[in-house]
C-alpha positions in Angstrom: 79.4 152.8 -125.7 79.3 153.1 -121.9 82.0 155.1 -120.5 84.2 153.3 -118.1 84.3 154.9 -114.6 87.6 156.7 -113.9 86.9 156.8 -110.1 87.9 153.7 -107.9 85.1 151.9 -106.2 86.3 152.5 -102.7 87.4 156.1 -102.9 87.9 158.6 -100.2 88.2 162.3 -99.7 91.9 162.2 -100.5 91.4 159.9 -103.5 88.8 162.3 -105.0 91.1 165.2 -104.5 94.1 163.6 -105.9 92.3 162.3 -109.0 90.7 165.7 -109.4 94.0 167.5 -109.4 95.4 165.0 -112.0 92.4 165.2 -114.3 92.2 168.8 -114.0 95.8 169.4 -115.2 95.4 166.7 -118.0 92.2 168.4 -119.2 93.6 171.8 -118.9 96.6 171.0 -121.1 94.2 169.6 -123.8 92.3 172.9 -123.7 89.1 171.1 -122.2 86.5 172.4 -121.8 86.4 175.2 -124.3 84.2 178.3 -124.1 81.7 176.5 -126.4 81.0 173.8 -123.9 77.7 174.0 -122.2 76.4 173.1 -118.6 77.1 169.8 -117.3 79.4 169.0 -120.1 82.7 168.0 -118.5 83.0 164.3 -118.1 85.0 164.1 -115.0 82.6 166.5 -113.2 79.7 164.3 -114.3 81.5 161.2 -113.2 82.4 162.8 -109.9 78.7 163.7 -109.2 77.5 160.3 -110.2 80.0 158.7 -107.7 78.8 161.2 -104.9 75.4 160.4 -105.5 75.9 156.7 -105.5 77.7 157.0 -102.2 74.8 158.8 -100.7 72.2 156.2 -102.0 74.5 153.4 -100.5 74.5 155.0 -97.1 70.7 155.7 -97.3 70.1 152.2 -98.3 72.3 150.9 -95.4 70.4 152.9 -92.9 67.0 151.6 -94.2 68.3 148.1 -94.0 69.4 148.6 -90.4 66.2 150.2 -89.3 64.2 147.6 -91.2 66.1 144.9 -89.3 65.4 146.6 -86.0 61.5 146.6 -87.0 61.8 142.9 -87.6 63.6 142.4 -84.3 60.9 144.4 -82.6 58.1 142.4 -84.1 59.8 139.2 -83.2 60.3 140.5 -79.5 56.7 141.6 -79.3 55.6 138.0 -80.6 57.9 136.5 -77.7 56.5 139.0 -75.2 52.9 138.0 -76.0 53.7 134.4 -75.7 55.6 134.8 -72.4 52.7 136.9 -71.2 50.2 134.0 -72.0 52.5 131.6 -70.3 52.8 133.7 -67.2 49.1 134.1 -66.9 48.6 130.4 -67.4 51.1 129.8 -64.6 49.3 132.3 -62.5 46.0 130.6 -63.0 47.5 127.1 -62.2 49.1 128.5 -59.0 45.8 130.1 -58.0 44.1 126.8 -58.3 47.0 124.9 -56.5 46.7 127.4 -53.6 42.9 126.9 -53.6 43.6 123.2 -53.3 46.2 123.6 -50.5 43.8 125.9 -48.6 41.0 123.4 -48.9 43.2 120.5 -47.8 44.4 122.6 -44.8 40.9 123.4 -43.8 40.1 119.7 -43.9 43.1 119.2 -41.6 42.2 121.8 -39.2 38.4 120.6 -39.1 35.9 122.6 -37.3 35.4 123.9 -33.7 32.8 121.3 -32.7 34.5 118.4 -34.2 35.2 115.4 -32.3 38.9 115.3 -31.3 39.1 111.8 -32.4 38.2 112.7 -35.9 40.6 115.5 -36.0 43.5 113.3 -34.6 42.8 110.9 -37.5 44.0 113.6 -40.0 47.0 114.8 -38.0 50.5 113.7 -38.4 51.9 113.5 -34.8 55.4 112.2 -35.7 57.5 113.9 -38.4 59.6 112.2 -41.0 62.8 113.1 -39.3 61.9 110.7 -36.3 59.7 108.2 -38.3 62.0 106.9 -40.9 65.1 106.6 -38.7 63.2 104.8 -36.1 61.7 102.4 -38.7 65.2 101.7 -40.1 66.6 100.8 -36.7 63.6 98.4 -36.1 63.9 96.7 -39.4 67.8 96.4 -38.8 67.2 94.9 -35.4 64.8 92.4 -36.8 67.3 91.4 -39.4 70.1 91.1 -37.0 68.1 88.9 -34.7 66.6 86.7 -37.3 69.9 86.2 -39.3 71.9 84.0 -36.8 69.0 81.5 -36.6 68.7 81.3 -40.2 72.6 80.9 -40.8 72.6 77.8 -38.5 69.5 76.6 -40.3 70.9 76.9 -43.8 74.4 75.9 -42.8 77.0 76.9 -45.8 74.1 79.1 -47.7 74.9 82.1 -45.6 73.9 84.5 -48.4 70.5 82.9 -48.7 70.3 83.2 -44.9 70.8 87.1 -45.1 68.4 87.5 -47.9 65.6 85.5 -46.0 66.4 87.5 -42.8 66.1 90.8 -44.8 62.8 89.6 -46.2 61.6 88.6 -42.8 62.7 91.9 -41.2 60.8 93.9 -44.0 57.8 91.5 -43.7 57.1 92.3 -40.1 57.9 96.1 -40.5 55.8 96.4 -43.6 53.0 94.5 -41.8 53.1 96.8 -38.9 53.2 99.7 -41.2 49.9 98.5 -42.8 48.4 97.7 -39.5 49.1 101.3 -38.1 47.8 102.9 -41.3 44.6 100.9 -41.2 43.9 101.7 -37.6 44.6 105.4 -38.3 42.3 105.4 -41.3 39.6 103.7 -39.3 39.2 106.8 -37.1 38.8 109.1 -39.8 35.1 109.9 -40.0 35.6 112.0 -43.2 37.1 109.3 -45.1 35.9 106.0 -43.5 37.9 103.0 -44.2 36.3 100.2 -46.2 35.1 97.4 -44.2 36.6 94.8 -46.8 40.2 96.3 -46.3 39.8 95.7 -42.5 38.8 92.0 -43.1 41.8 91.4 -45.1 44.0 92.1 -42.2 42.5 89.0 -40.4 44.1 86.3 -42.6 47.1 88.7 -43.1 47.6 88.8 -39.3 47.2 85.1 -38.9 50.0 84.4 -41.3 52.3 87.0 -39.9 51.9 85.8 -36.3 52.2 82.2 -37.2 55.5 83.1 -38.8 56.6 85.0 -35.8 55.8 82.0 -33.5 57.7 79.7 -35.7 60.7 81.9 -35.8 60.5 82.2 -32.1 60.6 78.4 -31.7 63.4 78.3 -34.1 65.4 81.0 -32.3 64.7 79.4 -29.0 65.9 76.0 -30.0 69.1 77.2 -31.4 70.0 79.5 -28.6 69.4 77.0 -25.8 72.5 75.1 -26.5 74.5 78.3 -26.6 73.6 79.6 -23.2 76.4 79.9 -20.6 76.1 80.6 -17.0 72.2 81.4 -17.3 71.0 80.6 -13.8 67.7 82.5 -13.9 66.0 79.6 -15.0 67.5 76.1 -14.1 65.1 73.8 -15.6 65.6 73.0 -19.3 62.0 73.1 -20.0 61.7 76.4 -18.2 64.6 77.8 -20.2 63.0 76.6 -23.5 59.8 78.4 -22.4 61.7 81.5 -21.4 63.6 81.8 -24.6 60.4 81.1 -26.7 58.6 83.8 -24.8 61.6 86.2 -24.9 62.0 85.9 -28.8 58.2 86.1 -29.3 57.5 89.1 -27.1 60.6 90.9 -28.7 59.2 90.3 -32.1 55.8 91.4 -31.0 57.2 94.5 -29.4 58.8 95.3 -32.8 55.6 94.9 -34.6 53.8 96.9 -31.8 56.3 99.8 -31.9 56.4 99.9 -35.7 52.6 99.9 -35.9 52.2 102.7 -33.6 54.8 104.8 -35.4 52.9 104.3 -38.5 49.7 105.1 -36.6 51.0 108.3 -35.4 52.9 109.2 -38.6 50.3 108.6 -41.2 48.0 111.2 -42.5 46.7 111.1 -46.1 45.7 114.7 -46.1 49.2 115.8 -44.8 50.7 113.7 -47.7 48.4 115.6 -50.2 49.1 119.0 -48.8 53.0 118.3 -48.9 52.5 117.2 -52.7 50.4 120.3 -53.5 53.1 122.5 -51.9 55.8 120.8 -54.0 53.6 121.5 -57.0 53.3 125.1 -56.0 57.0 125.4 -55.5 57.6 124.1 -58.9 55.1 126.3 -60.5 56.6 129.3 -58.8 60.2 128.4 -60.2 58.8 128.0 -63.7 56.9 131.2 -63.5 60.1 132.9 -62.1 62.0 131.8 -65.1 59.2 133.2 -67.5 59.1 136.6 -65.6 62.8 136.9 -65.9 62.9 136.2 -69.5 60.1 138.6 -69.9 61.7 141.4 -68.0 65.0 140.9 -69.9 63.3 141.2 -73.3 61.1 144.0 -72.1 64.1 145.9 -71.0 65.7 146.1 -74.4 65.8 149.1 -76.5 62.9 149.0 -78.9 62.7 150.8 -82.2 60.9 154.2 -81.9 60.2 157.5 -83.7 63.2 159.1 -81.8 65.7 156.3 -82.8 64.6 156.7 -86.4 65.1 160.5 -86.1 68.7 160.2 -84.7 69.4 157.6 -87.5 68.3 160.1 -90.1 70.2 162.9 -88.5 73.4 160.8 -88.8 72.6 159.9 -92.3 72.0 163.6 -93.2 75.4 164.5 -91.6 77.2 161.7 -93.6 75.6 162.9 -96.7 76.6 166.4 -96.2 80.1 165.2 -95.7 80.0 163.5 -99.2 78.5 166.9 -100.6 81.4 168.7 -99.0 83.9 166.2 -100.5 82.4 166.4 -103.8 82.3 170.3 -103.9 86.1 170.3 -102.8 87.1 167.8 -105.5 85.2 169.8 -108.2 87.0 172.9 -107.0 90.3 171.4 -107.2 89.6 170.2 -110.6 88.7 173.5 -111.8 91.7 175.1 -110.2 94.1 172.6 -111.7 92.4 172.8 -115.2 92.7 176.7 -115.2 96.4 176.7 -114.1 97.4 174.1 -116.8 95.7 175.7 -119.7 97.5 177.9 -122.4 94.3 179.8 -123.0 92.1 181.5 -120.5 88.8 180.3 -119.2 86.7 181.9 -116.5 86.3 179.7 -113.6 82.6 181.0 -113.5 82.2 179.6 -116.9 79.0 177.5 -117.0 81.0 174.3 -118.1 83.1 174.7 -115.1 80.3 174.6 -112.7 79.7 171.1 -111.3 76.4 169.4 -111.5 74.2 170.2 -108.5 74.4 167.7 -105.7 70.6 167.6 -105.0 70.1 164.4 -102.8 66.7 164.0 -101.2 67.3 162.2 -97.8 64.5 159.6 -97.0 62.2 160.6 -94.3 61.5 157.0 -93.3 57.8 157.7 -92.7 56.9 154.1 -93.4 59.2 152.9 -90.7 58.0 155.5 -88.3 54.4 154.2 -88.8 55.6 150.7 -88.3 57.6 151.5 -85.3 54.4 153.0 -83.8 52.9 149.5 -83.7 55.9 147.5 -82.6 58.1 148.1 -79.8 56.9 151.7 -79.0 56.2 150.7 -75.4 57.0 147.7 -73.3 54.4 145.7 -71.4 54.7 144.9 -67.9 54.3 141.1 -66.7 51.7 140.1 -64.3 53.5 139.4 -61.2 50.8 139.0 -58.5 
């Protein structure tokens, strides 16, 4: 029958010493062991030795598990580093291609020394966005404000419809002027000549728009005539009508002309493409920086190495030596208590009173050292150029 352990599972140095003293006195009163007992025959000393060996094995197993987890973490980190390195390389290649595209576009914009100035001008943006869009907005707003009153009188109570149509008319003329300016600008570009059919489409479009402008000028002049007060520049009624018609017509044409010139000076397809490429390059650089930061963060972590395993083994050896010391102390207390509690005499050097030898072989972790040489022994550096 298997002997039940007399030592608690979570013993300490003081627990061992106390139990050794109690068991020593009890066995001594019972005259155990006798002089006829042989080596390694005292049950308590055998159990104490077994418990000490078990504790040493547990510590060694925990150390191996911790080092094994570190190995697995190192493998995982290395895999992540390889992935990040490939991603950084891919981002670098994309950035190089984008830079080449930007340089090629810039070279087209700059042209060559002997190039006709007109051809180079067709690729330049003479007016920045900061000027172009606010002025274009003011022109569209002015067109809407001029058109809206005439349409409100025309539609009577349907004022909201008048404002919608006025906004559409304002956008109509501004958009037409924008198309006209861009078409004229592209017509000058000899490297990217405008298709002739595109220019031909402007003829019917211009006819429709100018017809609409004339009709609106007539409508505005007729509705404004009755509202004039103290207007003595032109006294003849027919002259006033002609004056108002010409005023609104040329004002509208001025809006269209200025908007067309703005579009003409602002448009540059190459500038637009260059800006898009620069935005793409900025986005690539941001993504690349995020990858490099993660790479550097992982690479800066402590990797498992031969030195780390050596330190862990030295700590394990120190802990096992403490267990051995506690084991020897408890065995000595047992023998001392046993001898003092006996009625007969027994020599402390008797073979039965000598505790089993604590001969625990500490693992060298050679297999983990071999693995650590392949994973995490050195950190790679990300390509940052």
